C-alpha positions as CSV (number, residue, x, y, z in Angstrom):
1,M,-43.7,14.1,-5.5
2,P,-41.4,17.0,-4.7
3,E,-41.1,15.8,-1.1
4,V,-39.9,12.5,-2.3
5,S,-37.4,13.8,-4.8
6,E,-36.0,16.3,-2.1
7,D,-35.7,13.3,0.5
8,L,-33.7,11.3,-1.9
9,P,-30.4,13.0,-1.5
10,R,-30.9,12.8,2.3
11,R,-31.5,9.1,2.3
12,K,-28.5,8.6,0.1
13,G,-26.4,10.8,2.5
14,R,-27.5,8.7,5.4
15,S,-26.7,5.4,3.3
16,D,-23.4,6.7,2.5
17,A,-22.7,7.7,5.9
18,A,-23.8,4.2,7.4
19,R,-21.7,2.4,4.8
20,A,-18.6,4.5,5.9
21,Y,-19.3,3.7,9.5
22,F,-19.3,0.1,8.8
23,A,-16.2,0.1,6.7
24,I,-14.2,2.2,9.2
25,S,-15.4,-0.1,11.9
26,G,-14.3,-3.2,10.0
27,L,-10.9,-1.5,9.3
28,F,-10.4,-0.9,12.9
29,L,-11.6,-4.3,14.0
30,F,-9.2,-6.3,11.8
31,I,-6.2,-3.9,12.0
32,Y,-6.3,-4.3,15.9
33,Y,-7.1,-8.0,15.6
34,G,-3.7,-8.2,13.9
35,M,-2.1,-6.2,16.7
36,G,-3.8,-8.2,19.3
37,A,-2.4,-11.4,17.6
38,Y,1.0,-10.1,17.4
39,Y,2.2,-7.9,20.4
40,P,0.7,-9.7,23.5
41,L,2.0,-13.0,22.3
42,I,5.3,-12.2,20.5
43,T,7.3,-12.7,23.5
44,Q,6.3,-16.3,23.6
45,Y,7.8,-16.7,20.0
46,Y,11.0,-15.0,21.2
47,Q,11.3,-17.2,24.1
48,A,10.5,-20.3,22.0
49,I,13.6,-19.6,20.0
50,H,15.6,-19.0,23.1
51,L,16.3,-15.2,23.0
52,T,17.4,-13.7,26.4
53,G,15.7,-10.8,28.1
54,T,18.2,-8.2,26.9
55,Q,17.7,-9.6,23.2
56,I,14.0,-9.5,23.6
57,G,14.2,-5.9,24.7
58,A,16.5,-4.9,21.8
59,V,14.2,-6.8,19.2
60,S,11.1,-5.0,20.8
61,A,13.0,-1.7,20.3
62,I,13.4,-2.1,16.7
63,T,9.8,-1.3,15.7
64,P,9.8,2.0,17.6
65,I,13.0,2.9,16.0
66,V,11.8,2.3,12.5
67,S,8.6,4.2,13.5
68,I,10.5,7.2,14.5
69,L,12.2,7.4,11.1
70,V,9.6,6.2,8.8
71,Q,6.1,7.1,10.3
72,P,6.4,10.9,9.6
73,L,7.4,10.2,6.1
74,W,4.3,8.1,5.5
75,G,2.4,10.9,7.1
76,M,3.9,13.5,4.9
77,I,3.3,11.4,1.8
78,C,-0.4,11.1,2.6
79,D,-0.8,14.8,3.4
80,R,1.0,16.0,0.4
81,Y,-0.8,13.9,-2.1
82,Q,-4.0,12.9,-0.3
83,I,-3.5,9.3,-1.2
84,R,-4.3,7.9,2.3
85,K,-6.4,4.9,1.1
86,P,-3.7,3.6,-1.4
87,V,-0.9,4.1,1.0
88,L,-3.0,2.0,3.6
89,L,-3.8,-0.7,1.2
90,L,-0.1,-1.1,0.2
91,T,1.1,-1.3,3.8
92,L,-1.7,-3.7,5.0
93,L,-0.7,-6.2,2.2
94,A,3.0,-5.6,2.7
95,A,2.9,-6.1,6.5
96,A,0.7,-9.3,6.0
97,A,3.3,-10.7,3.6
98,S,6.4,-9.8,5.8
99,S,4.9,-11.3,8.8
100,L,4.6,-14.8,7.2
101,L,8.3,-14.8,6.6
102,F,8.8,-15.3,10.5
103,T,7.6,-18.9,10.2
104,L,10.7,-19.7,8.1
105,V,13.4,-18.4,10.5
106,S,14.6,-18.9,14.0
107,D,18.0,-17.2,14.1
108,Y,18.3,-14.1,16.1
109,A,20.0,-12.2,13.2
110,W,17.1,-13.1,10.8
111,V,14.7,-12.1,13.3
112,V,16.1,-8.6,13.6
113,V,16.0,-8.1,9.8
114,L,12.3,-9.4,9.5
115,V,11.2,-7.1,12.5
116,M,12.8,-4.2,10.6
117,L,10.9,-5.1,7.4
118,L,7.6,-5.6,9.1
119,S,7.9,-2.3,11.1
120,L,8.6,-0.4,7.9
121,F,5.0,-1.0,6.7
122,Q,3.2,-1.7,10.1
123,C,4.1,1.8,11.4
124,A,1.8,3.4,8.8
125,L,-1.4,1.5,9.7
126,V,-2.4,3.4,13.0
127,P,-1.9,7.0,11.9
128,I,-3.6,6.6,8.5
129,S,-6.4,4.7,9.8
130,D,-6.9,7.2,12.7
131,S,-6.9,10.0,10.1
132,L,-9.7,8.4,8.0
133,A,-11.8,7.9,11.1
134,L,-11.1,11.3,12.5
135,T,-12.2,12.9,9.1
136,Y,-15.5,10.9,9.1
137,A,-16.1,11.6,12.8
138,I,-15.7,15.4,12.4
139,K,-18.0,15.4,9.3
140,E,-20.7,13.3,11.1
141,K,-20.2,15.2,14.4
142,M,-19.6,12.1,16.4
143,Q,-16.8,11.2,19.0
144,F,-13.7,9.4,17.6
145,G,-14.0,6.9,20.4
146,N,-17.2,5.5,19.1
147,L,-15.1,4.4,16.2
148,R,-12.0,3.4,17.7
149,L,-13.9,1.1,20.3
150,W,-14.1,-1.6,17.4
151,G,-10.3,-1.7,17.6
152,A,-10.5,-2.6,21.1
153,V,-13.0,-5.3,20.4
154,G,-10.7,-6.8,17.7
155,F,-7.8,-6.6,20.1
156,A,-9.5,-8.4,22.7
157,V,-10.8,-11.1,20.7
158,A,-7.5,-11.6,18.8
159,V,-5.5,-12.2,22.0
160,F,-7.7,-15.0,23.4
161,C,-8.3,-16.7,19.9
162,T,-4.6,-16.6,19.1
163,G,-3.6,-17.6,22.5
164,L,-5.7,-20.8,22.0
165,G,-4.1,-21.1,18.5
166,V,-0.5,-20.9,20.0
167,Q,-1.4,-23.5,22.5
168,K,-2.6,-25.8,19.8
169,W,-0.2,-25.1,16.8
170,G,2.8,-23.4,18.4
171,P,4.0,-19.7,18.4
172,N,4.1,-19.5,14.4
173,A,0.2,-19.4,14.7
174,I,0.7,-15.6,15.6
175,F,2.0,-14.8,12.2
176,F,-0.9,-16.6,10.2
177,F,-3.5,-15.0,12.5
178,Y,-1.8,-11.6,11.9
179,A,-1.6,-11.8,8.2
180,A,-5.2,-13.1,7.8
181,A,-6.4,-10.0,9.9
182,L,-4.6,-7.6,7.8
183,L,-5.8,-9.0,4.6
184,L,-9.4,-8.9,5.8
185,A,-8.9,-5.2,7.0
186,S,-7.9,-4.3,3.4
187,C,-11.3,-5.5,2.2
188,F,-12.9,-2.6,4.0
189,L,-11.2,0.1,2.4
190,R,-13.4,0.5,-0.4
191,G,-16.2,1.7,1.6
192,I,-14.3,4.6,3.3
193,P,-14.4,8.1,1.8
194,E,-11.1,9.7,0.8
195,E,-11.5,13.3,2.1
196,G,-9.2,15.8,3.4
197,T,-7.3,19.1,3.1
198,Q,-4.2,19.0,0.8
199,M,-1.2,20.4,2.0
200,S,0.3,23.3,0.2
201,G,3.9,24.2,0.0
202,N,7.1,22.4,1.4
203,V,6.3,19.3,3.7
204,F,9.4,20.3,5.9
205,R,7.9,23.8,6.4
206,G,4.9,22.1,7.6
207,L,6.9,20.1,10.2
208,R,8.4,23.3,11.6
209,K,5.0,24.6,11.9
210,L,4.0,21.6,13.9
211,F,6.9,21.9,16.2
212,R,6.2,25.6,16.9
213,L,2.9,24.6,18.7
214,P,3.6,24.3,22.4
215,R,0.5,22.3,23.2
216,F,1.4,19.7,20.6
217,V,5.1,19.6,21.7
218,L,4.1,19.0,25.4
219,F,1.7,16.3,24.2
220,L,4.5,14.5,22.3
221,L,6.7,14.6,25.5
222,S,3.7,13.2,27.6
223,S,3.0,10.4,25.1
224,F,6.8,9.6,25.1
225,F,6.4,8.4,28.7
226,I,2.7,7.3,29.1
227,F,2.2,5.6,25.8
228,G,5.7,4.2,25.9
229,A,5.0,2.4,29.1
230,I,1.6,1.2,27.7
231,N,3.3,-0.3,24.6
232,A,5.9,-1.9,26.8
233,N,3.5,-3.5,28.9
234,N,2.0,-5.3,25.9
235,V,5.4,-6.9,25.2
236,W,6.3,-7.6,29.0
237,F,2.9,-8.6,30.4
238,A,3.1,-12.4,29.5
239,V,6.5,-12.7,31.3
240,Y,5.0,-10.7,34.3
241,Y,2.0,-12.8,34.5
242,Q,3.7,-16.0,34.6
243,E,6.0,-14.6,37.1
244,I,3.3,-14.0,39.6
245,G,2.0,-17.4,39.2
246,G,-0.2,-17.2,36.1
247,T,-0.3,-19.7,33.0
248,V,0.1,-19.2,29.4
249,A,-3.7,-19.7,28.9
250,G,-4.2,-17.2,31.7
251,V,-2.3,-14.5,29.6
252,G,-4.8,-14.9,26.8
253,L,-7.9,-14.7,29.2
254,A,-6.2,-11.6,30.9
255,F,-5.8,-9.7,27.6
256,L,-9.2,-10.8,26.6
257,L,-10.8,-9.1,29.6
258,F,-8.2,-6.2,29.6
259,A,-8.8,-5.3,25.9
260,G,-12.4,-6.2,26.2
261,S,-12.9,-3.5,29.0
262,E,-11.6,-0.8,26.5
263,A,-14.6,-0.8,24.1
264,P,-17.3,0.0,26.7
265,L,-15.1,2.4,28.4
266,M,-14.2,4.1,25.3
267,K,-17.9,4.6,24.7
268,L,-18.1,6.0,28.2
269,S,-15.1,8.3,27.6
270,T,-17.3,10.3,25.2
271,Y,-19.2,11.6,28.2
272,F,-16.0,12.5,30.1
273,I,-14.7,14.2,27.1
274,R,-18.0,16.2,26.6
275,R,-18.4,16.8,30.4
276,F,-14.7,17.7,31.4
277,G,-12.8,18.2,28.3
278,L,-10.0,16.1,26.5
279,E,-7.2,17.3,28.7
280,L,-8.9,16.2,32.0
281,T,-9.9,13.0,30.5
282,I,-6.4,12.2,29.3
283,L,-5.0,13.2,32.8
284,L,-7.4,10.6,34.3
285,A,-6.2,8.0,31.9
286,G,-2.5,8.8,32.8
287,S,-3.1,8.7,36.5
288,V,-4.9,5.5,36.5
289,S,-2.0,3.9,34.3
290,A,0.6,5.2,36.8
291,L,-1.3,3.6,39.7
292,R,-1.7,0.4,37.9
293,W,2.0,-0.1,37.0
294,F,3.0,0.6,40.6
295,W,0.3,-1.8,41.9
296,Y,1.5,-4.5,39.4
297,G,5.2,-4.1,40.9
298,T,3.9,-5.2,44.2
299,A,3.2,-8.7,42.9
300,P,-0.4,-8.9,43.5
301,S,-2.4,-12.2,43.1
302,T,-3.3,-13.3,39.6
303,T,-6.9,-13.2,41.0
304,M,-6.7,-9.6,41.8
305,V,-5.2,-8.7,38.6
306,I,-8.0,-10.4,36.7
307,A,-10.6,-8.9,39.0
308,L,-9.4,-5.4,38.3
309,F,-9.3,-5.9,34.6
310,F,-11.3,-2.8,34.0
311,L,-8.3,-0.6,34.9
312,Q,-7.2,-1.1,31.3
313,G,-10.3,0.5,30.0
314,L,-10.1,3.4,32.4
315,S,-6.5,3.9,31.5
316,V,-5.6,2.7,28.1
317,G,-9.3,2.9,26.7
318,F,-9.7,6.6,27.8
319,Y,-6.2,7.6,26.6
320,L,-6.8,6.0,23.1
321,A,-10.2,7.5,22.6
322,S,-8.9,10.9,23.7
323,A,-5.3,11.3,22.4
324,A,-5.8,11.1,18.5
325,Q,-8.8,13.6,18.8
326,Y,-6.6,15.9,20.9
327,V,-3.8,16.0,18.3
328,R,-6.5,16.4,15.5
329,E,-7.9,19.5,17.5
330,N,-4.6,21.2,18.2
331,T,-3.0,21.0,14.9
332,P,-3.7,22.3,11.4
333,D,-6.1,20.4,9.1
334,S,-3.6,20.2,6.3
335,L,-1.0,18.4,8.5
336,Q,-3.4,15.8,10.1
337,V,-1.7,12.5,9.0
338,T,1.7,14.1,9.6
339,A,0.7,15.2,13.2
340,L,-0.8,11.8,13.9
341,A,2.3,10.1,12.6
342,I,4.6,12.1,14.8
343,F,2.4,11.5,17.8
344,N,2.7,8.0,17.3
345,S,6.5,8.1,16.5
346,A,6.7,9.8,20.0
347,G,4.8,7.2,21.9
348,H,4.9,4.1,19.8
349,G,8.2,4.9,18.6
350,L,10.7,6.6,20.8
351,G,8.8,6.0,24.1
352,S,8.3,2.2,23.3
353,M,12.0,1.9,22.4
354,T,13.1,3.3,25.7
355,C,10.7,1.6,27.8
356,N,11.4,-1.8,26.1
357,L,15.1,-1.4,26.2
358,L,15.3,-0.4,29.8
359,G,12.6,-2.7,30.8
360,G,14.6,-5.9,29.5
361,V,17.8,-4.6,31.0
362,I,16.0,-4.1,34.5
363,M,14.4,-7.5,34.2
364,D,17.6,-9.1,33.6
365,H,19.2,-7.5,36.7
366,A,16.3,-6.9,39.2
367,G,13.5,-8.9,37.9
368,I,10.1,-8.2,36.1
369,L,8.6,-6.5,39.2
370,A,11.2,-3.7,38.9
371,T,10.4,-3.2,35.4
372,Y,6.8,-2.5,36.4
373,F,8.0,0.1,39.0
374,F,10.0,1.6,36.1
375,F,6.8,1.8,34.0
376,G,4.9,3.6,36.9
377,G,7.8,6.2,37.3
378,A,7.8,6.9,33.6
379,T,4.0,7.5,33.6
380,V,4.3,10.0,36.3
381,L,6.9,11.9,34.3
382,G,4.4,11.8,31.5
383,L,1.7,13.5,33.8
384,I,3.9,16.7,34.1
385,P,3.5,17.9,30.6
386,L,-0.3,17.3,30.7
387,M,-0.5,19.4,33.8
388,L,1.2,22.1,31.9
389,I,-1.2,21.9,29.2
390,R,-4.3,21.9,31.3
391,F,-3.2,24.3,34.2
392,G,-0.2,26.0,33.0
393,P,0.5,28.9,30.5
394,F,-0.5,26.8,27.5
395,R,-4.1,26.0,28.5
396,S,-5.6,28.2,25.9
397,S,-6.6,26.3,22.7
398,R,-4.9,27.2,19.4
């Protein structure tokens, strides 16, 4: 009898951990299903309402601009009051509702307003969900990539399914798929534990503390270039693929294979992280990204682009599985969501804004192939801070 009673807490602990794993996996699956329904296909909506390349670039830059301004505020609120789950629930529901308003408008000015509204809430989703997953991963002594891969699965399935929906019902299907996915994601929040270290003192003093960490600042600079180009590709790939001879249906298949390769390669990235460390894994991901964009700029056949789909997993999959963990390990525990929000603001925000704006202008003046050469050059610049982190004077951990 004593053995049974002592085993009960262990069984309960394992049951709670399994429930949390299922909930976090479901959260990632549907948040990124929404992202996969929106980002790769939104250009088709913009083209359907007759926006120019420059206008598409300008609209695509709105989300990054809002992220730069608002994302750190969401992070500071979560860290200061430890209300990650309530904030995430609010932003999931608000983003879902905002997206449906796109089905009512087709004027450029209204699109600008709605993108701003949607971005206000959407920018909170990634850093808060990453923070919840990282807290769980550290507690259970597992790699973040083993959780994040469910986001890759959701993204891959969403692009394919939403692509079919767009073909059948038109571009407005994007917003219905997006809203449904975020509503489903909110259903998984209940099973996720809310644990963390509460921030003490002034939140702006915490921000100053973050920006005094050289390894963190260098990583922000790197993410500006590397992550900016990755996110810009999500916007411009549909245009690029059709330029080199692909079809709209082919865009969905390509993204299905691309994003689908991220999940198994995120799993593989855990081996690389343990064997070679976070810095070398991220350097490998960035190097493959640069080579990929330069190769795309040479206008390879659509057959070759599809055949080498696994380059997405080696670049984007490895990067996503490693970057958030790097931020978590190189910043104070009490500033976790704030640090992740600033990191996302640098890449998703400022980097995406720059790459989208310049990418649109370059496309209008020199064509989409030149845009991809620009992405390659930007990624090479992002490798320089990573080299300083790994081999320079800041290679030692905090």
